Structures are given as C-alpha cells and as structure tokens.
N, C-alpha and C positions, 0 to 999 in steps of 0.2 A: 728913802734908800730902798732900791730894788733888791731882789733876791740874789742876783749876781754880785752886786757890790757888797752885800752883807756876807756872802760866802767868802769872797776874797779877804775882807776885813777880818773875819773870824779865823780864817786859816793863818793869816799873818800874826795875829795875837797868839794863837796856839803854838805856832812855830817858835815864837820867842820863849815860851814857857817849857815846851817839851822837846823841841828839835824837829827832826824830819817826820813827816806824817804821810801815810799812804793815802793819797787823795781818792783812790778808788773806794776806800772804806769809809771816807768822811761823809757823814750825813747829819743834816739838821733835822731833828725829829719834831721840834716845836719852836715856833717863833711867834712873838707877840709884841705889837707896838702899842705903847701907851704914852700919850702926850709926846714928849720929845725923846723917849727912850725906846730901845728895842731889846727885848730879852730873848735869848736863844738857848736851846738845850739840844744836845746831840751826842754822838759817839764817833770814834775813829780808832784805827789801829796803827801801831808802830812796830818796830822789830822787838820791842820789849813786851807788848801786850795790847789789851783792849782798854780804851779810856772812855770816860764820859766827861762832858764839859757843860758848864753853864756860864754864859757870858752876857753881860749887859753893857750896851754902848749907847751914847746919845746920838742924835741925828748927825752930828759933826764927825763922829767916829772916835770920840774920846771914850776910853774904857772906864766904866763906872764900877764894874765888878767882874771878876773872872775866877772860876774854880775849875781845876782839872783833877780828876781822880782815876787812878789805875784800878780797874774793876776786876781784871783777870790777867795774870801774867801769861805770856805766850806759851810757856811749857805746860801750864795747867790746861789751857785751851786745846793744845795738841793732844794731851793725854785723854781728855774727855772725848774729842773727836775720834781718836783711835779706838777707844772702848766701844763707842757707838757703832763704828764700822765693823768691829769684830763680832758684835752681837748679831748683825744682819746676815 
C-alpha cells in the first residue's frame, strides 16, 4: 500500500467517524508497516477543533483499530492564538 492509497483510506475512515475534514490540515505524522498491518498516527482539523487519530488497517484495507480524539476545541485554539498575537 503506497502513501497515496493510505491517505485516501485513512481520510475515508475518519470521515465516517467525524464528518467533514479540512484536507489542508490533515497530516500523517507517523506510519509503520509490520507484517500485514499498517499503523498510522496523525492530526487534522474540522470546524469543531483539532483532532488526533490512530488507525490500524491490514494490507487489504480492513480497519483493525481506529481512535479519534478531540485535543483542542476551535474556540480554545482561537483564544490562544489571539493572546499570542496581542503579546507581540
């Protein structure tokens, strides 16, 4: 499974769980193949906030494990960015 196929597969899995994803913010930070499995970890943003994910699939594309966590709501992210800008 090449990187492009993996990205499309992960996006489709995440869209089923979360809904619409901003593809510009989608990034796979870590990917590891072991035997017939591929484990990936990364993050993305939606209109609700910033999420991290961990997905494990087999070589055929079957989902073995998937976790999605909201790590920062959008309003908190905006408040932090505003405070940083106002300090400068």
